[in-house]
N, C-alpha and C positions, 0 to 999 in steps of 0.2 A: 536440542535444547541445550546444549552446553553453552551456547552463547547468549541465551535469552535472559532478557531482563525483566523483573516483576516488580510491578509496584504495589505494596501492601497498603491499602487505605484503611485504617482502623484505629480507634481513639483508645483501644484495651491494650496498654504496653504488654501485657501478659502473652495476648495472642500475636503481638507484631514479633515479640521476641521468639516465640515458638516457630512461626512461619518463617521469619528470617533465617533462623538456625538450621531448620530442615531444609529448606530451599536451597541454602548455600551449599548443605552437604549434597544436594543433588545436582550441583553445578549450574545453578541460576545464580545471577547476580539480582541483588534486592535493592530495592528502594522504598522507603516507607513515608507515610503521610498520617498525621493524626485529625487532619481537617479536610472540608472540601476545597478550601483555599488553597490549602498547601499542595492538595494533589493536583489542581488546575495549574499551579506555579510549576510544578515538576513535570507535567506533561508537556509544557512549552518548551523545557530546556533539555530533558533527559531522554525523551522517545523511548520509554518501555516497550516490551513485547505484548505484554498482558497487565492486566490489572484484576488485583483480588480486592473487591470494593464492598466494604460494610455497609448495610442500610442505614444504621443509625449512628449518624455523625453529629457532633456538637452543634456545627454551624448551619449544616444543608444535608438534607436526605440523599442517600446513595443514589434513589431513583432519578435525583434532579442532576447529579454529577453525570450518570449514564446518559440522561437527555441531553445534556450540555455536550458531552462527547460526541454523541451522534449528530447533533445538529452543526458540528463544525464543517466547513468546507474545504479544509486541507490546504487552503492557500493562506487566508486572512487569519485562521485561528492555527497556531502553531503546535497542533497536534494531528494525528490521523484519525478521521471520524471513523473507520474501520476498526480501530484499535479492540483487540478481544477483550471481554471483560466479563469475569465470573463474580456474581454477587454472592457475599456470604452475609447469612442473617440470623437471627435467633428467631424471627417470625416465620414459622413452619406452615402457616395456613396455606391452602390452595390458591386464595385469592392474592397473596403476597407474591407467590411464585409467578402467577399470570402477570402481576402489575411489574416485575422486575424484567420478565421477558418481553413484555410489551413496550418497555422503555429503551430496549435494544440490548439488553444483556445476552451474552452467548449461552450461559447456564448459571443456574442458580443452587447454592449449596447451604444447606441448613446448619445452625450450631445446635449442640456441639457436633462437629464433624471428625472422620476419621482421616488423618493424614495421606495414608496411602490411597484412599479413594479421592481425595482431594488431587494429589499429585496425577493421578490416572486421568482426571478431568481437565486438568491443565495440559497433559500431553496430547489429549483428545483435541481440544480447542486449538491449539498451536498447530496441530497437524492439519486440520481443516483449513485454517487460515493459509498456511504455506501452500497447499495443494490448489487453494483458490487463487492465490496471488502467482502462482508459478503460471497458471494459465493466462494470467493477463500479460505475460513476458513473451515477446515474439523474438526467438533467436535465429540467427542466421552467422553461423561462424563464430566470429569475434564480436559481431554485432546483436545488440540486445535493445529492444525497443519496449519499455515498460508502458503499457497502454492506460495504466491505473494512475502512477505519477506522472505520467508523459516525459519521463526521462530516457534519454537515448544514451549508450555508452558503447565504446568500441574498446575490446581489450580491457574492460574495467573502467575506461576513462570517458568521463562525462563529455558529450558532444552537445555544446548550446546550440539549437536551432531555433528559428522564428516559427510561429504558429504554422504557417503555409507550408515551410519545409518540413516541419513534423508530420503535417497530414499527407504531405505528397510521400514521404518516407514510409510512413504507416501503411500506406496503400499498397506500395510497390512490394514492401516486406511481408505483407498479409498472404501473397503468392509469389515466393522468388522465383524467378527464372521465367516468370510469365510476361509475355509484353503486353502492357497495358497501352493502348492505344492512346493519343493525344485528346481525341474527343472524350474517353472515358476518363481520364485524368482530370481534364477542364471542368466536367461535370461534377465528379466526386469530390474534389477538392475545391474548386472556385464556384460552383454551381452555373458555369456557364454552359450553354445548350448548342453552341457553335464553335467552329474552330478558328474564328476570326481573330482571336486573342492569343496565338499560340507563343508569340514573344513573353507572355506572362510565364507559362508553363517552362518555357526554355530558360529563361534568366533564373528562375527559382531552382531547376534541376542543375544548371552550372554552379550555382552557389553552395548547392547540397553536396554534390559531387566533391568540390573543394574543401569543404569542412570534414567531409568524410576522410578524403586524402592525408589530411593533417595527420590522423591517427593510423593511416593505413597506406602502404607504399603505392597502392595501384587504386583504381576506380571501381567503386562499387556500381556505380550507375552507368548502365549501358544504354547509349542512343542508337535504337534502331531506326535508320534513317528512313523518313517518309512514313513511318508507323507510329512509334512511341518509345516508350523507356521500360526498362526491366531492371530489377535488382539482380545482381549476380556477385558471388563470391570469388575474389580475384584468386589466382592459382599462385 
């Protein structure tokens, strides 16, 4: 939690000041916005780890902000559509809580709230997200393949791959050490049902091997002649 950034979206200066002071005391970095427009602008350039989102904002409701975040595709929209959101509201009716959760909020806290309880809820939400995202990462030695962001790193350094190179690597990394036959790879990556176009596989495998070698002294892709390919960690 020490490196997490929380975006507080609330138009009440007293609440923003209270939350900012206490969150910083608990080792969070804090950003704040008083309107929905400010919040969306900050999401595009600051990349917070969690939003504390008031329902009643002067320009647009927190429900609409939540819906906008969840509708993002993570590519054209400059924010993570799975960004954790905890809604804060004086509206304590059951229907309001359900409405917030239906819009995609991870939790819903009513005002007035006790800060220790809110802190515990923040920790629980960030913990769930962290465990979920960790399951999206395939690790093999220094190689990490993030299947959520489609980012590949070697020793923490990003490796730029084409779409097919990424698919080939992800397939091989799903079961490191296993030899995938050319027929299996051609069908799973390219959709080919015959081995008549193995040059496609071999050329992509060669380029992938070269790109991985830029960040590692040995090749991670082993060609089992006459059979197929496997991913192996160089000794």
